[in-house]
Structure formats: C-alpha cells, structure tokens
N, C-alpha and C positions, 0 to 999 in steps of 0.2 A: 099759374105764375105768369106775370107780365114781363115785358122786356125792360132792361135797364141799360144805362149808357156808360160809356167809358169815363165821362166826367164824374158820374156818381161813384164809380169804382175808385177813381183817383182821390176824391174827397173822403170816401170811407177809409182808404189806406192812410191818408194824412192824419185823420183823427186817431186811428189806431196807433200810428207812430208817435204822435205828440201827446196822446192821452187827454186831449182837450179840444172841444169844438172851436173855442176862441183862437188857440194857437194854430190849429189847422187852417182856419180862415186867414190868419195873418200870413202863414207860409204860402198860401195859394193866392194871396192878394184879392180876396173876395170877402163879402160881408158875412158876418156870423149868421144872420137870418137866412141868407142864401144857402149856407152850409147845412143848417138845420132842415131846410125845406128839401134839399136834395137827398139827405139821409132818410127823411120820412118817406119820400117817393121810392127810394131804393128798398126800404123795409116793406113798403106796401107791395112792391113788385115781387119780393121774395116771400112775403106772407109771414115773416117772422122778425122780431126785434133783433138788431145786431149789437146794440149797446145797452148796458144797464145804467140808467141815468139817475139812480137813487143816491149816489155818492157825489163827492166833489169832482172826481175824476171819471172820465168816460171809459168804463170798463167793458170789454168785449163779453158778449154772451157766448154760450157754447156755439150757437149758429154763427156768431160773428167770428169766432176763432177759426171755424171751418172755412168760412167765406174768405177770410184774410189770406189763407194759403192759395186759394184760386185767384184772388185779386193780384197777388204777386206774380203768379204765372201768366195771367191775362195781360198785365201791363208789360211784363218782360217780352211776351210775344209781339206786342205792339211795337216796342222799341226794336226788336229783332227784325220785324218786317220793314220798318223804316230804314234800318241800316242796309238791308238787302237791296232796297230800291236805290239808296244813295250809292251803292257799289257800282251801279250802272254808269256813274259819272267817272269811273276809272281813277279813283283816288284823287278826285278834284274837290272833295268835301267829305263830310261825315265826321264821326268821332270814334276814336279807339279808347275803350275804357279798360284800364289795367288795375289789378289789385296786387299788392305786394306786402309781405311781412316786414317787420320793422327794419331790420338791418339791410336787406336787399332793397327795400323801398326807399330808404333814406340815402344810401351811399352808392348803390349800383344802378338802379333803374333810371334815375334822372339822366345819367350819362347816355344810356341806351336810347331814351326818349329824345335826347338832343340829337343823336345821330339820325333817328327816324325823321325828326322834324326838318333836318337839313335836306333830306332826300324828298320828303313829301310835306312841304310847308302848308299845304291847304287842308291837311287832315288835322282836326283837333284831337288832342290827347288829354284824357283825364287819368290821374294817378291817385289811387286811394291806398294809403298806408294804414294797415290794420293788422290784427292778429292773424296767425296762420289759419285758425279755425274760421274766422269771419271771411277771410279771403277765399277759402275753399267753398264755403256756403254761397258766397257771392257768385262764384262761377257756376255752382250747381243750380242756383235759382235764376241764372241768366242776367244778373245785374252787372256782371263783369265779362268782358270778352275773353280774358285770360288772366290767370293768376300766377305769380312767381313767388315761391316760398323757399325757406331754408329748413323747414321742419317736416313732420309727417302729416299726411292727410288724415283727418278724423276717420275712424274705423267705419262709421255709418255711411260715409261718402265714397269709400274706396272702390265700390263697384259702379258708381255713377259717373266718375270723372276719368278722363284720360290723363295719366300721370307719366311724365317724361323727364328723366334726369338729363339735363343738357350741359351741365358744367359742375365744377366743384369749387368751394370757397375754402381757403386755408385759414385756420384759426391760429393766431400768433400770440405768443407770450410777450407782453410788453411791460417795461419798467420805466420810471421817470428818467429823464436825461441825466439827472444828478445821482442816481442810485449807485451804490457800490458795484453792482453788477453791470452797469452801463458800459464799462470798458471791456466786458467779455462778449464773446460771440456764441459760445456753447456752454451749457451747464448740464450736469447729469440729473437723472430722474430724482434721485434722493434729495437734491437741492430744493425741489418743489415743496417738500414738507416743512422747510424752514422759512418759507415766504408767507407773507400776509396777503390774501387775495381779496379783490373787490369783484363781486359777481352780480349778475342779474337775479331777479326774484326767482326762487326755486320753481315756481309754477309757469314761468315763461318758457315758450317753446325752445328758444335759443339756449337757455340754461339746461334744459333736459337733453337737448341734442349734444351739447358739449360734455355733460356728465357721462352720457352714453359712450361717446367717442373715447374719453379718458379711460373709462372702465375697460374698453376693448384693448387698450394698451396696458392693462394691469395696473393702472394708477388707482390707489385707494382714495376715492373722492371724499369719503367721510373723514379721512385723516388730514385733508388739506385744511389750512387755517383760513376760514372765511371771515375777514375783518368787518366787512359791511356788504349789504345787498341793496342795490339801487334799481330804479325802474327804467332807466334808459341808457343807451350806449354813450350818449354825450355826457351824461352825469358820471359814468364810469371813467371815461377818458379824462374828464376834469379832475376827478379824485386821484387818478394815477399821476397826473401831471403835478398835483399838489403834494405828492409824496405819501399818500395815505395807504398805498398798497400797490400790488401788481395785478394784472388781469390777462385773461385770454380773450382776444377780440378778433373779429373778422379782419382779414388783411385789407379788404376794401374800405374799412372804416377808419384806418389809421394812416393812410398814405400821406396826407398833409402833415400830420404831426411828426412822422418819421423824417420827412424832408426838412422840417423846421428844427429837428433835433430835440424837441420837448419830450418825445418818447423814444425809447430804444427797444429794438426787437431782439429777443434772445431765441436761440435754437436749443431745444432740449434733446440731448443725445438719444438717438433711436426713436424719436417721437415726431411723427408727421401727422398733424391733426387736420383732417378735411371733412367737410360736410357737403352733402349733395345739394345743389340748387335745382329745384324742381319746377317744371312748367305744368300748369293745370289748364285743361280745356274741357269742354263738354261735348262728347262725341255725337250726341243727338240734337244739338242745336246748330243753327246756321252759323258758319264761321265767316265773318266779314272779310273782304279783301284786305282791309287795313290790318286786321288781326293776323291773317295768313302771311302777309308781307313782313310784319314785325317778327313773326315766329321764324319764317324761313330765311330772312335776310339778316336782320339785326341780331337775333339770338344765336343764329348759326355762326355768324362772324365772331361774336363774343366767345362762343364755345371753342372756337379755333384759336383764340388768342393765347399767347404764350403764358400770360400771367395766371389765368385761372382755368385753363382747359383741363379736362380729366387726365390723370396720369395713367 
C-alpha cells in the first residue's frame, strides 16, 4: 500500500458528501478531471476501488464506506492540530465552532456569541443550528468544538461525550394577545384540555422533551387537543398570533412577542415546566482555548443569570 495525501482525502470526502465527481469539483473549485485523477491515485494507493461508477451517482463501495469513517477522523485531527497551534496566539485568532439544536441555536446562542465576540473580537465563531442528534455526532466526530442542546444525547453516544447540564429553560404556555384568557394570569390544569394546541412534529426532540415533562406532572398528553403540527418555532409563534391555537414554547423564544403584546403568557396552577440545557464536549479531543473560555466564562455567566439559572 502506497502513501496518499490529505488533498486526496478531502477530495474523496467531498465526492462522498455530494454523490457526484462534478459537484465535488465545483465545491472545491478544481476541475473534474483533476478530481478523477486524484481519486484514481488514491484508489491505486489503497489497492481497492472506493466508488462504484456504474450508476449516475457516485456510490461508495464497502471499502469506500470504511475509508470514509477514517477520512472524517483524519481531517478532524488536522483541524484540531491547526486550532491547537492557533491557540498559541492567545485568542488573537482562530475559530470557535459551535453546534446547537433548533430552539437554543436560534434564540439563545446568538446572544451568547455576541457577548463572546465583544470580549474576543479577533476570534471567529461559526454556529451550526441542527438537530440534537446531528449536534451530538458533530461533537463526537470532532467537527464541532462544543454542542448545546435541549434534548437527550443519542444512546450510542452517551459513553463517548462529556455531558453537563449548565442551565434550565422554562417552557411557557402562550396565547394570542386577543385570546379570552389573555386577561388572566393563572389557569388550572383542567383548563388545558379545553384548549386547541399548536405543536412541533411528534418526532422532534423538543416535542418529545415537552411531552415527557408534561407526563411527569400527570398531564394526559394524549387527551390534549392538537389542532396542528408545524415544523418550526417561528411557524408556531405566527400561528398562535393569528389565533389558530395556543402553544408551549421556550421562554427564550417569546421575549420579543411578550414585550410587543402579541402573545400573552399564562401560568398553569402547580405546573412549572423546565427542560435542561446541556453542554456537550469530547473528553478525548483537544479543547481549544476559545472553546474553554466560552464554556468557563460565557456559559457560566449565563447559568448564573436570574432568568434561566437552575432552581
């Protein structure tokens, strides 16, 4: 077996990701013949074909699927080593890569990134908003410095990641500003069964977490009237504002609407709904100085804040 290069590995991974030699070449800003030549050289070095070229799409062979896992790890280690060297500049450069699930990534993390940027303006920050599962795998595979989620870590990753609950997020019941209950502050539990709810898709992590919390308070989730199910928090807020129903939403997602009066928050008697906000890191990977500072300064200050600190 002969040696192969990092450029060949990057080209191989791009083809696997795009399913096409042409699209991989476009994404890497090189010619398609150059891509084909590098893959041929890589396959010659490994002594086995990595792609099945018989169809219209570049499909991985069994050897290609095995090599792809190593390619991810090799390139992640390259990025990790680069960040370690950049750290010598004492937070005068480099990039912090954060992954976050939908609600936290859309409404909370941008504020925390803003605080980090004000303190360390020369450090670049990338935020990837994705599902809880993809965030966890991003940390496990070294593509993310840290992940911040509001749901549970996939079972198969629970032994590989360091999981720390650093704060809690309150889930609030909201109605439109013109709803008959908008003049009330507190309702009883039985009132929930007379309301029409708008909720996220049942397969979403946030929906599963909410249903689990409600069940712990002896709320019969199956007896709640779900008027419609939508795929995003913004769509749910718009539907509630239009008078199509009510919803349980993260307190961090409704601050502006409450201030404007287009949504009204209700307290359910004897019901305080909170979900943990969890920090994910990889204990076996190098932790950049930027990641450590974000974790120890920004997240710690947030956890101590009066609004969402654990009770």
